C-alpha positions as CSV (number, residue, x, y, z in Angstrom):
1,M,-34.1,-37.0,-106.7
2,T,-37.0,-36.3,-109.0
3,T,-37.4,-37.3,-112.7
4,D,-38.7,-34.9,-115.3
5,P,-41.9,-36.6,-116.6
6,R,-41.0,-35.3,-120.1
7,C,-37.8,-37.3,-119.9
8,A,-39.8,-40.4,-118.9
9,E,-42.1,-39.9,-121.9
10,A,-39.1,-39.4,-124.2
11,H,-37.4,-42.6,-123.1
12,G,-40.5,-44.7,-122.4
13,P,-42.3,-47.1,-124.9
14,K,-43.6,-45.5,-128.0
15,A,-47.4,-44.9,-128.2
16,R,-49.1,-47.7,-130.2
17,A,-50.2,-46.6,-133.7
18,P,-54.0,-46.7,-134.3
19,G,-55.2,-49.9,-135.8
20,P,-57.0,-50.2,-139.2
21,F,-60.4,-50.5,-137.3
22,S,-59.9,-47.3,-135.3
23,G,-63.1,-45.3,-135.3
24,C,-65.2,-48.3,-136.4
25,E,-68.2,-49.2,-134.2
26,H,-70.1,-52.4,-133.8
27,G,-72.8,-52.6,-136.5
28,C,-71.3,-50.2,-139.0
29,R,-70.8,-51.3,-142.7
30,L,-67.2,-51.6,-143.9
31,R,-65.2,-52.3,-147.0
32,V,-62.1,-54.2,-145.9
33,T,-59.1,-55.0,-148.1
34,L,-57.5,-58.2,-146.9
35,A,-53.8,-58.9,-146.9
36,S,-54.4,-61.0,-150.0
37,G,-55.7,-57.9,-151.8
38,H,-59.2,-59.2,-151.9
39,P,-61.9,-56.6,-150.9
40,V,-65.0,-57.6,-148.8
41,E,-67.9,-55.7,-147.6
42,G,-70.1,-56.4,-144.6
43,E,-71.3,-55.3,-141.2
44,L,-68.8,-55.2,-138.4
45,Q,-69.6,-57.3,-135.4
46,I,-67.4,-57.2,-132.2
47,F,-67.6,-60.0,-129.7
48,G,-65.2,-60.3,-126.8
49,G,-62.7,-58.0,-128.6
50,H,-62.8,-60.1,-131.8
51,R,-63.8,-58.3,-135.0
52,M,-65.8,-60.2,-137.7
53,L,-67.6,-59.2,-140.9
54,I,-71.1,-60.4,-141.6
55,I,-71.1,-60.7,-145.4
56,R,-74.3,-61.1,-147.5
57,D,-73.9,-64.2,-149.6
58,P,-76.9,-65.8,-151.4
59,A,-74.9,-69.0,-151.8
60,A,-74.4,-69.4,-148.0
61,P,-76.9,-71.6,-146.0
62,M,-78.5,-68.6,-144.2
63,G,-77.8,-66.0,-146.8
64,H,-74.7,-64.7,-144.8
65,R,-71.2,-65.8,-144.1
66,V,-68.7,-64.7,-141.5
67,E,-65.2,-63.4,-142.3
68,G,-62.9,-63.4,-139.3
69,P,-61.8,-63.0,-136.6
70,L,-59.8,-60.2,-138.3
71,R,-56.4,-59.3,-136.9
72,R,-54.2,-56.3,-137.8
73,A,-52.0,-58.5,-140.0
74,D,-55.0,-59.7,-142.0
75,V,-56.1,-56.2,-143.1
76,T,-54.4,-53.6,-145.2
77,R,-57.2,-51.0,-145.5
78,V,-60.6,-50.3,-143.9
79,E,-63.2,-47.9,-145.3
80,I,-66.4,-47.0,-143.5
81,L,-69.4,-47.2,-145.9
82,Q,-72.2,-46.6,-143.4
83,S,-72.3,-45.7,-139.8
84,R,-74.2,-47.8,-137.3
85,E,-77.1,-45.4,-137.3
86,E,-77.3,-45.4,-141.1
87,V,-77.3,-49.2,-141.2
88,R,-80.1,-49.3,-138.6
89,A,-82.1,-46.7,-140.5
90,E,-81.8,-48.7,-143.7
91,Q,-82.8,-52.0,-141.9
92,R,-85.7,-50.2,-140.4
93,A,-86.9,-48.9,-143.8
94,Q,-86.6,-52.4,-145.2
95,R,-88.5,-54.0,-142.3
96,F,-91.3,-51.4,-142.4
97,G,-91.7,-50.9,-146.2
98,K,-94.0,-48.1,-147.2
99,L,-95.2,-46.3,-144.1
100,V,-98.9,-46.0,-143.5
101,F,-98.3,-42.8,-141.6
102,T,-95.4,-40.5,-142.3
103,W,-96.0,-38.0,-139.5
104,E,-94.9,-38.4,-135.9
105,P,-97.6,-39.0,-133.3
106,K,-97.5,-36.6,-130.3
107,T,-100.7,-37.2,-128.3
108,R,-102.7,-40.2,-127.2
109,D,-105.2,-39.5,-129.9
110,D,-102.4,-39.6,-132.5
111,N,-101.1,-42.9,-131.1
112,R,-104.6,-44.4,-131.2
113,A,-105.4,-43.2,-134.7
114,Q,-102.2,-44.5,-136.1
115,L,-102.4,-47.9,-134.4
116,E,-106.0,-48.3,-135.5
117,G,-105.1,-47.2,-139.0
118,I,-102.3,-49.7,-139.3
119,A,-104.5,-52.4,-137.9
120,R,-107.1,-51.6,-140.6
121,A,-104.4,-51.9,-143.3
122,I,-103.5,-55.3,-141.9
123,A,-107.1,-56.4,-141.9
124,D,-107.5,-55.3,-145.5
125,I,-104.9,-57.8,-146.7
126,P,-106.7,-61.1,-147.6
127,R,-105.3,-64.3,-146.1
128,D,-103.9,-65.3,-149.5
129,G,-102.7,-61.8,-150.2
130,D,-99.2,-60.1,-150.1
131,F,-97.5,-61.9,-147.2
132,H,-94.4,-59.7,-147.2
133,R,-96.6,-56.5,-147.0
134,R,-98.4,-58.0,-144.1
135,L,-95.1,-58.5,-142.3
136,E,-94.2,-54.9,-143.0
137,L,-97.4,-53.6,-141.6
138,E,-97.2,-55.9,-138.5
139,A,-93.7,-54.5,-137.9
140,Q,-95.0,-50.9,-138.1
141,F,-97.8,-51.8,-135.7
142,A,-95.4,-53.6,-133.2
143,H,-93.0,-50.7,-133.4
144,L,-95.6,-48.0,-132.5
145,A,-97.3,-50.2,-129.9
146,G,-93.9,-50.9,-128.3
147,R,-93.2,-47.1,-128.0
148,I,-96.1,-46.7,-125.7
149,A,-95.6,-50.2,-124.1
150,L,-99.1,-51.4,-125.1
151,G,-99.5,-54.9,-123.8
152,Q,-100.0,-57.9,-126.1
153,A,-103.6,-58.5,-124.8
154,K,-104.6,-54.9,-125.7
155,R,-102.8,-55.1,-129.1
156,A,-104.9,-58.2,-129.9
157,W,-108.0,-56.2,-129.1
158,V,-107.0,-53.3,-131.5
159,L,-106.2,-55.8,-134.3
160,A,-109.4,-57.8,-133.8
161,E,-111.5,-54.6,-133.7
162,A,-110.1,-53.4,-137.0
163,A,-111.0,-56.7,-138.6
164,W,-114.5,-56.4,-137.1
165,Y,-115.1,-53.0,-138.6
166,R,-114.5,-54.3,-142.1
167,A,-117.9,-55.9,-142.1
168,H,-119.8,-54.0,-139.3
169,N,-120.6,-50.5,-138.3
170,S,-121.6,-51.1,-134.7
171,P,-119.0,-51.3,-131.9
172,P,-118.1,-54.9,-131.1
173,S,-118.5,-56.7,-127.8
174,M,-115.9,-59.0,-126.4
175,A,-118.0,-62.0,-127.5
176,D,-117.9,-60.6,-131.1
177,L,-114.1,-60.4,-131.1
178,W,-113.1,-63.3,-128.9
179,G,-115.9,-65.7,-129.3
180,S,-116.8,-65.6,-125.6
181,D,-117.8,-62.9,-123.2
182,L,-114.9,-63.9,-120.9
183,A,-111.2,-64.0,-121.7
184,S,-107.9,-64.4,-120.0
185,P,-106.7,-60.9,-119.1
186,S,-103.2,-61.8,-120.4
187,C,-104.6,-62.8,-123.8
188,F,-107.4,-60.3,-124.7
189,R,-108.4,-57.0,-123.1
190,R,-109.9,-53.7,-124.1
191,P,-107.3,-50.9,-123.9
192,R,-108.1,-47.8,-121.9
193,E,-107.7,-44.2,-123.3
194,E,-104.7,-43.8,-120.9
195,D,-102.9,-46.7,-122.5
196,F,-102.3,-44.6,-125.7
197,D,-100.8,-41.7,-123.8
198,P,-97.1,-40.9,-124.7
199,D,-96.4,-40.2,-121.0
200,P,-95.5,-43.4,-119.1
201,A,-96.5,-41.7,-115.8
202,V,-100.1,-41.3,-117.2
203,R,-100.2,-44.8,-118.6
204,N,-99.0,-46.4,-115.3
205,R,-101.1,-44.3,-113.0
206,P,-103.2,-46.6,-110.7
207,V,-107.0,-46.5,-111.3
208,P,-109.4,-46.2,-108.4
209,V,-111.5,-49.2,-107.8
210,P,-115.3,-48.5,-107.8
211,T,-116.6,-48.1,-104.3
212,W,-119.3,-50.8,-104.8
213,V,-116.5,-53.4,-105.6
214,L,-114.9,-52.7,-102.2
215,Q,-118.2,-52.7,-100.3
216,D,-119.8,-55.7,-101.9
217,P,-118.6,-58.9,-100.0
218,R,-119.4,-61.0,-103.1
219,S,-117.6,-58.8,-105.7
220,I,-115.0,-60.6,-107.8
221,R,-112.2,-58.8,-105.9
222,N,-113.6,-59.7,-102.5
223,M,-114.6,-63.2,-103.5
224,L,-111.1,-64.0,-104.6
225,A,-109.7,-62.6,-101.3
226,A,-112.2,-64.6,-99.3
227,L,-111.3,-67.9,-101.1
228,Q,-107.6,-67.3,-100.5
229,E,-108.2,-66.3,-96.8
230,A,-110.1,-69.6,-96.4
231,G,-106.9,-71.5,-97.4
232,L,-108.0,-72.3,-101.0
233,S,-105.8,-72.2,-104.1
234,A,-107.7,-69.6,-106.2
235,R,-106.8,-67.2,-109.0
236,I,-108.5,-65.0,-111.5
237,H,-109.2,-67.2,-114.6
238,R,-111.3,-65.1,-117.0
239,L,-112.6,-61.5,-117.0
240,G,-115.2,-59.8,-119.1
241,D,-115.1,-56.5,-120.9
242,L,-116.2,-54.9,-117.6
243,P,-113.8,-56.7,-115.4
244,H,-115.4,-55.8,-112.1
245,E,-118.9,-57.0,-113.2
246,H,-118.2,-60.3,-114.9
247,G,-115.4,-62.7,-114.3
248,G,-114.3,-66.2,-113.4
249,I,-112.2,-67.6,-110.6
250,L,-110.4,-71.0,-110.8
251,V,-110.3,-72.9,-107.5
252,K,-108.1,-76.0,-107.3
253,M,-109.0,-78.7,-104.8
254,P,-106.4,-80.6,-102.7
255,V,-106.9,-83.9,-104.6
256,S,-104.3,-85.7,-106.7
257,G,-104.7,-85.0,-110.4
258,R,-106.7,-82.3,-112.1
259,A,-109.4,-81.3,-109.7
260,Q,-110.8,-77.7,-109.9
261,F,-113.9,-75.6,-110.1
262,A,-114.7,-72.6,-112.3
263,L,-116.6,-70.0,-110.3
264,I,-118.4,-67.5,-112.6
265,G,-119.7,-64.2,-111.2
266,R,-121.9,-61.7,-113.0
267,R,-123.5,-58.5,-111.7
268,N,-127.2,-58.5,-112.5
269,G,-129.5,-55.6,-113.2
270,A,-130.2,-55.0,-109.6
271,G,-126.5,-54.5,-108.9
272,V,-126.1,-57.9,-107.1
273,M,-123.3,-60.3,-107.9
274,D,-124.6,-63.8,-108.8
275,W,-122.2,-66.7,-108.6
276,T,-122.3,-70.2,-110.1
277,H,-119.7,-73.0,-109.9
278,A,-119.0,-75.8,-112.3
279,W,-116.7,-78.8,-112.1
280,D,-113.9,-78.0,-114.6
281,V,-112.7,-81.5,-115.4
282,L,-113.5,-83.7,-118.4
283,D,-116.7,-85.9,-118.0
284,T,-114.9,-89.3,-117.7
285,P,-115.0,-92.1,-115.2
286,T,-111.8,-90.8,-113.7
287,G,-113.2,-87.3,-113.4
288,A,-116.3,-88.7,-111.8
289,R,-114.3,-90.6,-109.2
290,R,-112.2,-87.5,-108.5
291,L,-115.3,-85.4,-108.1
292,G,-116.6,-87.8,-105.5
293,A,-113.3,-87.5,-103.6
294,V,-113.5,-83.7,-103.8
295,R,-117.0,-83.6,-102.3
296,R,-115.8,-85.5,-99.3
297,C,-112.9,-83.1,-98.5
298,A,-113.2,-80.0,-96.3
299,A,-111.9,-77.6,-98.9
300,Y,-115.0,-78.2,-101.1
301,H,-117.3,-77.3,-98.2
302,R,-115.3,-74.2,-97.4
303,M,-115.6,-73.1,-101.0
304,L,-119.4,-73.5,-100.9
305,K,-119.6,-71.5,-97.7
306,V,-117.5,-68.7,-99.2
307,L,-119.7,-68.6,-102.3
308,Q,-122.7,-68.0,-100.1
309,V,-121.4,-65.2,-97.9
310,G,-118.3,-63.8,-99.7
311,R,-115.8,-61.8,-97.7
312,V,-117.0,-61.0,-94.3
313,A,-114.2,-58.7,-93.2
314,L,-114.0,-55.9,-95.7
315,Q,-111.3,-53.2,-96.1
316,L,-112.4,-50.0,-94.5
317,D,-110.1,-47.5,-96.1
318,F,-111.8,-47.4,-99.5
319,A,-110.2,-44.2,-100.7
320,T,-106.7,-45.8,-100.8
321,M,-107.6,-48.9,-102.6
322,L,-106.1,-48.8,-106.1
323,E,-105.3,-51.2,-108.8
324,R,-103.6,-51.2,-112.2
325,L,-105.7,-52.1,-115.1
């Protein structure tokens, strides 16, 4: 025997009436009339199914107070004042202030021009100037840089370069901007033209390594590989504006405490990499004793040998060697 589904619907439980928050999404701004008859306005926040209103209150410790969790019985009327997108647009306008550029960038040249223009506007504000305007400009800069995923080290270069051009006409070097001709790649680095491209496929495309870097056994790339192949703990420490021609490698020695050497390589006018090494520990009696212990260990002598010859076994397939800058 079968049952007519229409009969089941007729005799089944009644559909639940929509609640007062029906159609309200997380982040929208509401006017809520409580059961007591008191109206409140705020942004709706939903956490774990619980609804709360974040209400602006200058008297509150953080400038906001929370009303809720709100249940059906607590509310008699709900009115949507602004959608979530309208709230976000308003917050964005407050965070950015007056825009330096009102047109949308479409090309890499547009992105670069706008980033450099905003950076110059930041540099034009004196240190004791309008602090809130500086925050607005920095928010504009971070928003545009984030859209093209420009790294923090390259953002730092754009900002420092804008400050440089306030007093100079000639292009700056890394030493002019950073105070040294070597910098950690994670802290300070010149951006490439491709870094401003709106297409992520172009920005992330691997860059071919110069042939001489692969063929020179004492290039920075091959020297690092040779040190690691010799069983030493080595890593890139600093790089210059031309990262293949000037850089530093940090080599840690297997001795208790801080015991490391800074190897500095620079390509000379003849196209040859010259290397020097320096004990990268404070000049103290403890450091001197540690240096003596290092000079007696085998790792130190392996490092000196690698410095002389570099990497003996080179990669043969040069055309496939790529790296991400």
